[in-house]
LOGUVO-345763 format. One record per residue: residue number from 1; z, y, x of N, C-alpha, C, O in turn. Coordinates in steps of 0.02 Angstrom, whole numbers, plus 32768, in hexadecimal, padded with zeros to 4 digits. Each point is the difference from the previous one (the first is absolute). Example, Ala and Ser with C-alpha at 12.3 -4.5 7.8 and 13.67 -1.06 7.14 Angstrom:
<atoms>
nr,n_c3,n_c2,n_c1,ca_c3,ca_c2,ca_c1,c_c3,c_c2,c_c1,o_c3,o_c2,o_c1
1,8186,7EE4,8294,8000,803B,7FD3,8000,803C,802D,8021,7FFF,8034
2,7FBB,8036,7FBA,8003,803B,802A,8025,8037,7FD9,8008,8037,8019
</atoms>
This chain:
<atoms>
nr,n_c3,n_c2,n_c1,ca_c3,ca_c2,ca_c1,c_c3,c_c2,c_c1,o_c3,o_c2,o_c1
1,E81C,88B6,DFBF,800E,7FFF,7FB8,7FC0,800D,7FD9,7FD3,8023,8018
2,802B,7FC1,7FAD,7FC5,800A,7FD6,8014,8000,7FB6,8036,7FE7,7FEF
3,7F9F,8034,7FE7,8009,7FFA,7FB8,7FE8,7FBA,7FED,7FCA,7FEB,8015
4,805E,7FF1,7FC4,7FF3,7FB9,7FF4,7FCF,7FF5,7FC6,7FD4,7FD4,8005
5,8032,8052,7FC5,7FD6,7FF4,7FC5,7FF3,8041,7FDB,801E,8033,800E
6,7FB3,7FC8,7FC3,7FF1,803A,7FD6,7FC5,8028,801A,7FD8,7FE7,8028
7,8022,8056,7FC0,7FC6,802A,8010,7FFB,8013,804A,7FCA,8010,8018
8,806E,7FED,800C,8000,8012,8047,8009,7FC2,802D,8011,8007,803B
9,7FE2,7FC0,7FAA,800B,7FC0,8024,7FE2,8000,8046,7FC7,8017,800B
10,8060,7FD0,8024,7FED,7FF6,8047,7FFD,8040,8029,7FF2,7FFE,803C
11,801B,803C,7FA5,8002,803E,8028,803E,8000,802C,8036,7FEB,7FEA
12,7FC3,802C,8053,8038,7FFE,8030,802B,803F,7FFC,7FE9,8035,7FEC
13,8056,7FC3,8029,8030,8036,8000,8021,8006,8044,8004,7FCF,8025
14,8013,806C,7FEB,8028,800B,803D,8049,7FF6,7FF0,8016,8008,7FC7
15,8011,7FE7,806C,8049,7FFB,7FFA,801F,8032,8030,7FE6,800C,8036
16,8054,8012,7FB6,8022,802D,802D,8015,7FDC,8040,8013,7FC6,7FFD
17,7FEB,805C,803D,8014,7FE0,803E,804C,7FF5,8002,8025,8021,7FDC
18,7FF0,7FB0,804E,8048,7FF4,8009,801B,7FD0,7FCC,7FDB,7FE5,7FD7
19,8066,8011,802C,801F,7FCF,7FD3,802B,8020,7FCA,801C,7FDC,7FD6
20,7FE9,8066,8029,8029,8020,7FCD,7FE2,7FF4,7FBA,8025,7FF6,7FCF
21,7F99,800C,802D,7FDE,7FF1,7FC1,7FE0,7FBB,8006,7FD9,7FF4,802E
22,8039,7FDF,7FA5,7FE8,7FBB,8004,7FD7,7FF2,7FC1,801C,7FF3,7FCB
23,7FA1,800F,803C,7FD6,7FF6,7FC4,8009,7FBA,7FE2,800C,7FD0,8024
24,7FEF,802C,7F9B,8001,7FC0,7FDE,7FC3,7FD8,8016,7FC7,8019,7FFC
25,8043,7FA9,801A,7FC9,7FD8,8019,7FCD,7FF2,7FC9,8010,8002,7FC5
26,7FB1,7FF1,8050,7FCC,7FF1,7FCF,8014,7FC4,7FD5,7FF5,8000,7FC3
27,8028,7FCE,805C,8013,7FC3,7FDC,8036,800E,7FCB,7FFB,7FE8,7FC8
28,8037,803E,804B,8036,8010,7FD1,7FE6,802E,7FC8,8014,7FF9,7FC7
29,7FBF,8035,804B,7FE2,802C,7FCE,7FD8,7FD7,7FCE,8001,800E,7FC4
30,7FDB,7FC0,8054,7FDA,7FD4,7FD3,802F,7FDC,7FD0,7FF3,7FFB,7FC4
31,8044,7FEB,8056,8032,7FDE,7FD6,801B,8030,7FCB,8006,7FEE,7FC5
32,800C,804E,8051,801A,8033,7FD2,7FCE,800E,7FC7,8013,8000,7FC6
33,7FAE,800B,804C,7FD0,8013,7FCD,7FE9,7FC4,7FD6,7FE6,800A,7FC9
34,8022,7FBA,804F,7FF5,7FC6,7FD5,8032,8000,7FC6,7FEE,7FF0,7FC7
35,8050,8023,8048,8033,8004,7FCC,7FF2,803B,7FD1,8008,7FFA,7FC3
36,7FE2,803E,805A,7FF5,803D,7FD8,7FBE,8000,7FDA,7FF5,802C,7FD6
37,7FDF,7FA5,8039,7FBC,8001,7FE3,7FFC,800F,7FB5,7FD7,8028,7FEC
38,8053,7FB8,7FEA,7FF9,800D,7FB8,8013,8046,7FEB,7FF0,8015,7FC8
39,8033,8011,8063,8019,8041,7FEA,7FE7,803B,8029,8016,8038,7FF5
40,7FBD,7FBC,803B,7FEB,8036,802E,7FCB,802E,7FE1,8000,803C,800E
41,7FD3,7FAA,7FC9,7FCA,8028,7FE3,801E,8038,7FD4,8024,7FF3,7FD0
42,7FCD,804B,8042,8018,803A,7FDA,8048,8013,800D,801B,802C,7FDF
43,8006,7FB3,8050,8048,800C,800C,800C,8041,8024,7FD6,8019,8026
44,8065,8002,7FCF,801A,8039,8026,802E,7FE2,8035,8033,7FE1,7FF0
45,7FBB,8027,8050,801D,7FDC,8038,8022,8030,802F,7FE3,8032,8015
46,805C,7FC0,7FFC,8026,802A,802E,800B,7FD9,8041,8020,7FCA,8000
47,7FC7,8051,8038,8005,7FE0,8041,8033,8027,802A,7FEF,8033,801F
48,8050,7FB6,7FE1,8035,8022,8024,8001,7FE8,8049,7FF4,7FC5,800D
49,801A,8069,8021,7FFD,7FF2,8048,7FB9,7FE9,800F,7FF5,7FCB,801E
50,7FDA,805C,7FCD,7FBA,7FED,7FFF,7FE0,7FEC,8042,7FD1,7FD9,8000
51,8048,8041,8039,7FE4,7FEE,8041,7FB6,800D,8003,7FE9,8038,7FF2
52,7FF0,7F95,8020,7FB7,8007,8007,7FDE,8007,7FBC,7FC6,8014,7FFD
53,805E,7FDC,7FCD,7FE3,8003,7FBD,7FDC,7FC1,7FEA,7FE1,7FFF,7FCB
54,8024,7FCB,805E,7FDA,7FC3,7FF1,800F,7FE3,7FBB,7FD2,7FEA,7FDE
55,806D,8015,800E,8012,7FE3,7FC0,7FE5,802A,7FC6,7FE1,7FE6,7FD2
56,802A,805B,8031,7FE7,802C,7FCB,7FB4,8001,7FFC,7FE3,8003,7FCA
57,7FFB,7FF9,8070,7FB7,7FFF,8001,7FE5,7FBE,7FE4,7FCC,7FFF,7FE0
58,8059,7FCB,802D,7FED,7FC0,7FE2,8006,8005,7FB4,7FD6,7FE5,7FDB
59,805E,803D,800D,8008,8009,7FB8,7FC5,8029,7FE3,7FE6,7FEE,7FCB
60,8006,8047,8057,7FC7,8027,7FE9,7FC0,7FD7,7FFF,7FD9,8003,7FD1
61,801D,7FD5,8064,7FC5,7FD6,8004,7FFC,7FCF,7FC6,7FCA,7FEE,7FE9
62,8071,7FFB,8000,8002,7FCE,7FCB,8006,801F,7FBA,800B,7FDC,7FCF
63,7FEF,8066,802B,7FFB,801E,7FBE,803C,8027,7FE7,8003,8013,7FC6
64,802F,7FFA,8066,8038,802A,7FEA,7FE5,8044,7FEC,7FD2,801A,8020
65,804B,8003,7FAD,7FE8,8041,7FE7,8018,8038,802C,7FDC,8031,800B
66,8061,7FC9,800F,801F,8036,8027,8030,7FE1,8032,8027,7FD4,7FEF
67,7FD6,8044,804F,802E,7FEA,8034,8021,803E,801E,7FDF,8030,8012
68,8062,7FCD,7FF5,8026,8035,8022,801E,7FE1,803F,8024,7FCF,7FFD
69,7FCB,8050,803C,801B,7FEC,8040,803A,802E,8012,7FFA,803D,7FF9
70,803D,7FA7,801F,8038,8029,8018,800F,7FEA,8047,800F,7FC5,800D
71,7FED,806A,8022,800B,7FF1,8047,8018,8040,8022,7FE8,8037,7FF0
72,8047,7FC2,803F,8019,803C,8022,7FED,8003,804A,8002,8037,801D
73,7FED,7F91,8003,7FF0,8000,8047,7FBC,8020,800C,7FCE,7FEC,7FE3
74,8031,8046,8049,7FC2,8025,800D,7FC8,7FD3,801A,7FC6,8008,7FEC
75,804B,7FC9,8040,7FCC,7FD4,801C,7FE2,7FD3,7FCA,7FC3,7FF5,7FFF
76,8067,7FF2,7FD4,7FE8,7FD6,7FC9,7FD6,8029,7FCF,7FCC,7FE8,7FE8
77,8049,8055,800A,7FDA,802B,7FD2,7FBA,800F,801B,7FCF,8002,7FDB
78,802C,8007,8067,7FBF,800D,801F,7FD2,7FC4,7FF6,7FC5,8009,7FEE
79,8055,7FBA,801D,7FD8,7FC3,7FF6,7FEF,7FF6,7FB6,7FC9,7FEB,7FF0
80,8067,8024,7FE4,7FF4,7FFA,7FB8,7FC5,802B,7FEA,7FD3,7FE9,7FDE
81,802E,8056,8037,7FC8,802E,7FF0,7FBE,7FE6,801E,7FCC,8003,7FDF
82,8038,7FE4,805F,7FC3,7FE7,8021,7FE4,7FC3,7FDB,7FC4,7FFA,7FF9
83,8068,7FD9,7FF1,7FE9,7FC5,7FDC,7FE0,8012,7FBD,7FCD,7FE2,7FED
84,8050,804D,7FEF,7FE3,8015,7FC1,7FBA,801E,800B,7FD1,7FF3,7FDB
85,8029,8035,805A,7FBF,801E,8011,7FCE,7FCA,8015,7FC6,8002,7FEC
86,8051,7FCD,803B,7FD5,7FC9,8018,7FE4,7FD9,7FC5,7FC7,7FEA,8002
87,8061,800E,7FC9,7FEA,7FDB,7FC5,7FD9,802B,7FCF,7FE5,7FE8,7FCE
88,8019,805A,8040,7FDC,802D,7FD3,8024,800E,7FBF,7FE0,8013,7FCF
89,8062,7FE2,8030,8027,800C,7FC3,8011,804A,7FFA,801D,801E,802E
90,7FD2,8000,7F9A,800C,8047,7FF6,802C,800F,7FC4,801B,8037,7FFB
91,7FEE,7F99,7FD8,802A,800B,7FC6,8023,7FBF,7FEC,7FF3,7FCB,801C
92,8039,803B,7FB2,8025,7FC6,7FE9,8041,7FF5,8026,8023,7FCF,7FF5
93,7FED,805F,8038,803D,7FF8,8027,8021,8044,800E,7FE0,8035,7FFC
94,8060,7FC8,8015,8026,803B,8017,8027,7FEA,803E,8013,7FC6,8006
95,7FF9,8068,8027,8028,7FF2,803B,803B,8031,8000,7FF7,803D,7FFA
96,8045,7FA8,800C,803C,8029,8005,8021,7FF4,8043,8014,7FC8,8010
97,7FF0,806D,8018,8020,7FFA,8042,8049,8015,7FF9,800F,803A,7FF0
98,801D,7F98,801C,8047,800D,7FF9,8025,7FBF,7FF6,7FE3,7FCA,8005
99,805D,803B,7FED,8028,7FC4,7FF7,7FF4,7FE0,7FBC,7FEC,8021,7FD0
100,8020,7F9F,802E,7FF9,7FDA,7FC1,8033,8018,7FCD,7FEF,800B,7FC6
101,804F,7FFD,8050,8035,8017,7FD1,7FEE,8045,7FE4,8009,800C,7FC4
102,7FDF,8020,8067,7FEC,8043,7FE8,7FC8,7FFC,7FCD,8002,8023,7FCE
103,7FCB,7FB4,803F,7FC9,7FF8,7FD1,801A,7FE5,7FBE,7FF0,801B,7FCB
104,8037,7FAF,8037,8017,7FE1,7FC2,8029,8030,7FD6,7FF8,8002,7FC3
105,8033,8024,805C,802A,8030,7FDA,7FD7,8039,7FE4,8010,8019,7FCA
106,7FBC,7FFD,805A,7FD9,803A,7FEA,7FCA,7FEF,7FCE,7FE9,802C,7FDB
107,8001,7F96,8023,7FC7,7FED,7FD6,8016,7FE0,7FBE,7FD6,7FE3,7FDD
108,8069,8021,8014,801B,7FDB,7FC7,7FDE,8012,7FBE,7FFE,7FD7,7FD2
109,7FE7,8065,8028,7FE0,8014,7FC0,7FB5,7FF5,8000,7FDF,800F,7FCE
110,8006,7FD6,8068,7FB8,7FF3,8004,7FF0,7FBF,7FDA,802D,7FDA,7FEF
111,7F91,8019,8004,7FEE,7FC1,7FE1,801A,7FC5,8029,8001,8003,803E
112,8013,7FC9,7FA1,801F,7FC8,8021,7FD0,7FCF,8022,7FC3,800B,8000
113,8059,7FC0,801B,7FDA,7FCF,8027,8007,7FBA,7FE2,8034,7FEE,7FE4
114,7F95,7FEC,8023,8000,7FBA,7FEA,8016,7FD2,8038,801F,7FCC,7FF5
115,7FD0,8048,804A,8011,7FD8,803A,801A,802E,8037,7FE2,8034,800E
116,8056,7FB9,800F,801D,8024,8039,8006,7FCE,8039,801E,7FCB,7FF9
117,7FC6,8048,8041,8005,7FD6,803C,8026,8027,8035,7FF0,803A,800D
118,8042,7FA7,8012,8024,8021,8036,8007,7FD3,803C,8010,7FC5,7FFB
119,7FE2,8059,803E,8001,7FDC,803F,801B,802E,8037,7FDB,8016,802B
120,8067,7FF9,7FD2,801C,802B,8034,8000,7FDD,8044,7FF9,7FC3,8003
121,800E,8063,8033,8006,7FDF,8041,8039,7FCD,7FFD,8035,800D,7FE4
122,7FBF,7FB8,8039,8032,7FCB,7FFD,8044,8016,801C,8034,7FE8,7FE9
123,7FCB,8046,8047,803F,8015,801E,8025,8033,7FD5,8038,8013,8010
124,7FA9,8003,7FBA,8020,8031,7FD3,8018,7FDC,7FC2,7FEB,8011,7FC8
125,8040,7FBE,8041,8017,7FD5,7FC9,801F,8027,7FC6,7FF9,7FED,7FC6
126,8027,804A,804A,8020,8028,7FCB,7FCD,801D,7FCE,8011,800F,7FC7
127,7FB1,7FF9,8050,7FCC,801C,7FD4,7FF3,7FD3,7FC4,7FF0,8019,7FCA
128,8017,7FA6,803E,7FF7,7FD2,7FC7,8033,8010,7FCA,7FEE,8008,7FC5
129,8051,7FFC,804F,8035,800D,7FD0,7FF6,8044,7FDF,8009,8007,7FC3
130,7FE5,802C,8065,7FF7,8043,7FE4,7FC7,8002,7FCD,8008,8017,7FC8
131,7FBD,7FD0,804C,7FC5,8004,7FD4,8008,7FD3,7FC3,7FF4,8017,7FC8
132,8020,7FAA,8042,8008,7FD3,7FC7,8039,8017,7FD2,7FFB,7FF9,7FC3
133,803A,8022,805B,8037,801B,7FD8,7FE9,803A,7FD3,8014,8003,7FC6
134,7FC3,802A,8056,7FE6,8037,7FD7,7FD2,7FE6,7FC9,8006,8016,7FC7
135,7FCD,7FBC,804A,7FD0,7FE6,7FCF,8023,7FD9,7FC8,7FE8,7FFF,7FC7
136,8050,7FE2,8049,8025,7FDB,7FCD,8035,802A,7FDE,8023,7FE8,7FD3
137,7FE3,8057,8042,8035,802B,7FE4,7FE6,8044,7FEC,7FE0,8008,7FCC
138,802F,802B,805D,7FF4,8046,7FEE,7FB8,8011,7FEF,7FF4,802C,7FD7
139,7FDB,7FB2,8048,7FBA,8012,7FF3,7FDA,7FC7,7FDD,7FC3,7FF9,8008
140,8061,7FDE,7FD2,7FE0,7FC8,7FDE,7FC8,8016,7FD2,7FD3,7FD9,7FF1
141,802F,8066,7FF9,7FCC,801A,7FD3,7FBB,8001,8022,7FCD,8005,7FDE
142,8032,7FF7,8065,7FC0,7FFD,8023,7FDC,7FBD,7FF5,7FC4,7FFA,800E
143,8060,7FD4,7FD9,7FE3,7FBF,7FF5,7FE9,7FF9,7FB8,8028,8009,7FD1
144,7F99,7FE8,8025,7FE6,7FF6,7FBD,8019,7FBD,7FE4,801A,7FD6,8025
145,7FDE,8020,7F9B,8014,7FC1,7FE1,7FDC,7FC6,8022,7FC3,8002,8009
146,8062,7FCB,800A,7FE3,7FC6,8021,7FF0,8009,8049,7FDF,7FD6,801E
147,8039,8061,8000,7FF0,800E,8046,801C,7FCB,802F,8032,7FDF,7FF1
148,7FAD,801B,8048,8017,7FD2,8035,800C,8028,803F,7FD9,802C,8012
149,805F,7FC4,8010,8011,801F,8040,8001,7FC8,8034,8022,7FCD,7FF7
150,7FB9,803C,8040,7FFC,7FCD,8034,8018,801E,8042,7FE9,8035,8014
151,8044,7FA7,800E,8018,8015,8042,7FEB,7FCC,8034,800E,7FC4,7FF8
152,7FD2,8053,803D,7FF2,7FD4,8039,803A,8007,8031,8016,8038,800E
153,8002,7F90,800C,8039,8002,802D,7FFE,7FC3,802F,7FD9,7FD2,7FF6
154,8052,8030,803D,8006,7FC7,802D,8017,7FC3,7FD9,8028,8006,7FD1
155,7FBF,7FC1,8041,8014,7FC2,7FDE,804B,7FF5,8005,8020,7FEA,7FD0
156,7FFD,8026,806B,8047,7FF3,800A,802D,8036,7FE0,803C,7FF7,7FFC
157,7FA5,803F,7FED,8027,8035,7FDF,7FFE,7FF4,7FB5,7FCB,8006,7FE0
158,806D,7FEA,8003,8003,7FF1,7FB9,8011,803F,7FD9,8034,801F,800B
159,7F9F,7FF4,7FC8,800E,8039,7FD5,802B,7FE9,7FC5,8002,7FC5,7FF0
160,801F,806B,7FF0,802B,7FF0,7FC7,7FD5,7FE5,7FC6,7FC5,8010,7FFB
161,805A,7FC8,7FDB,7FDD,7FE5,7FC6,7FF4,8036,7FCC,7FD2,7FFA,7FD7
162,8056,803C,802A,7FF6,8036,7FD0,8016,8043,801F,802C,8003,802A
163,7FB3,8031,7FBF,8010,8045,8012,8000,8028,7FBF,7FCB,800F,7FE5
164,806F,8000,8001,8004,8022,7FBF,7FDD,7FD6,7FCB,8013,7FC7,7FF5
165,7FBA,8056,7FEB,7FDC,7FDD,7FCB,7FC8,7FD3,801A,7FDF,7FDE,7FD8
166,8016,8022,8069,7FCC,7FD4,801C,801E,7FBD,8011,8037,7FFB,801C
167,7FA6,7FD0,7FD3,8016,7FBE,8015,7FC6,7FDA,801F,7FC7,8007,7FEB
168,8048,7FD2,8049,7FCC,7FDA,8022,7FE8,7FC8,7FD3,8027,7FDB,7FE3
169,7F96,8020,8017,7FE2,7FCB,7FD7,7FDC,7FCC,802A,7FF1,7FCA,7FE8
170,8002,8047,8057,7FD9,7FD3,802A,800A,8011,8049,8007,803B,8011
171,7FF9,7F93,801A,8004,8009,8049,7FCB,7FD5,8020,8000,7FC3,7FF8
172,7FD2,805D,802C,7FCB,7FDC,8024,800C,8009,804B,800C,8038,8016
173,7FF0,7F93,8010,800A,8003,8048,7FC1,7FE8,8023,7FE1,7FCF,7FEC
174,800D,8055,804A,7FC5,7FEF,8026,800C,8014,8048,8007,803B,8010
175,7FFC,7F94,801C,800F,800E,8046,8045,8021,8006,8031,7FE7,7FE4
176,7FD2,8051,8040,803F,8024,8009,800E,8032,7FC9,8034,8021,7FFF
177,7F9D,7FE6,7FD1,8007,8033,7FCC,800D,7FE2,7FBB,7FF0,7FC6,7FF3
178,802D,8062,7FE3,800D,7FED,7FBA,7FEB,8038,7FD2,7FFF,803A,8013
179,7FF2,7FB4,7FB0,7FF3,8030,7FCA,8031,7FF1,7FC8,8001,7FC9,7FE4
180,8028,8069,800B,802E,7FFB,7FC8,7FE3,8027,7FC6,7FF2,803C,8006
181,8005,7FA3,7FC0,7FE4,8020,7FC5,8039,8010,7FCF,802A,7FD5,7FF2
182,7FD7,8068,7FF6,8034,8016,7FD1,7FE1,801A,7FC0,7FC8,801A,8000
183,805C,7FDE,7FCA,7FEC,801C,7FBF,803E,8020,7FE1,8038,7FEF,8012
184,7FBD,803E,7FBE,8038,801E,7FDD,8022,7FCB,7FD6,7FDF,7FDB,7FDC
185,8062,8022,802A,8028,7FCF,7FDC,8002,8012,7FB6,8026,802D,7FEC
186,7FB3,7FB1,7FEC,7FFF,800E,7FB8,803D,7FDF,7FE0,8016,7FCB,8016
187,8006,8055,7FB7,803A,7FE2,7FDE,7FED,7FBA,7FE5,7FCB,7FF7,7FE2
188,8061,7FDA,8029,7FF3,7FBC,7FE9,8014,7FF9,7FB6,8033,801B,7FEA
189,7FA4,7FC2,7FF1,8011,7FF3,7FBA,8016,7FB7,7FFD,7FE3,7FD4,801F
190,8050,8021,7FBA,801A,7FBC,7FFB,7FD0,7FD7,7FD5,7FE8,8017,7FCC
191,800A,7FAD,804C,7FD5,7FD2,7FDA,802A,7FC5,7FEA,8025,7FE3,8028
192,7FD5,800D,7F9A,8023,7FC5,7FE7,7FCC,7FCE,7FE9,7FCD,8012,7FE4
193,8040,7FB1,8028,7FD0,7FCD,7FEB,8015,7FBD,801B,8033,7FFA,8022
194,7FA4,7FD5,7FD0,8010,7FBD,8017,802F,7FDD,7FD0,8015,801C,7FCD
195,7FFA,7FA7,8044,802B,7FD9,7FD4,8049,800E,800F,8013,800E,8039
196,8015,7FEE,7F93,8048,800A,800A,8024,7FBF,7FFC,803D,7FFE,8007
</atoms>
């Protein structure tokens, strides 16, 4: 794995051993950040199920103002700390060791996020519903105006079109993986026009 672009471009990263943690591939990360390019500079970025930290570190490399990593697996946390040290990163990030649901419920009064990325283990399908349900419901205040929530998932696993106030705006598929993009469902205003 490597950082694809930005100030840390081409720097290599470690991945946790085994298959429990499945890092986002370089190719899929590039696709993700091509979409996020117009909004990454100065963004507050939340990397849920952070694993090796590759996605959040890519965000820092490309100019994110603040990245928060949330990860509970001890082996992944060890690699996350090692990768940050390897890149020489000392500020601009926070690491929270614990569950995603616990973090979301406890951080509700903290400054919000412009971009939220979540990539739970593929075998923990219920985590998608839990995290997206919270972000679209009880902890929606964590999302700043215009925020984007992105979930990486198996191509064959179809996520819901909406979770509370979140609605899917885009679905990108690449190989066996997919990226579902969600935004807060803004109230629709009726438009009248055209010929009668």
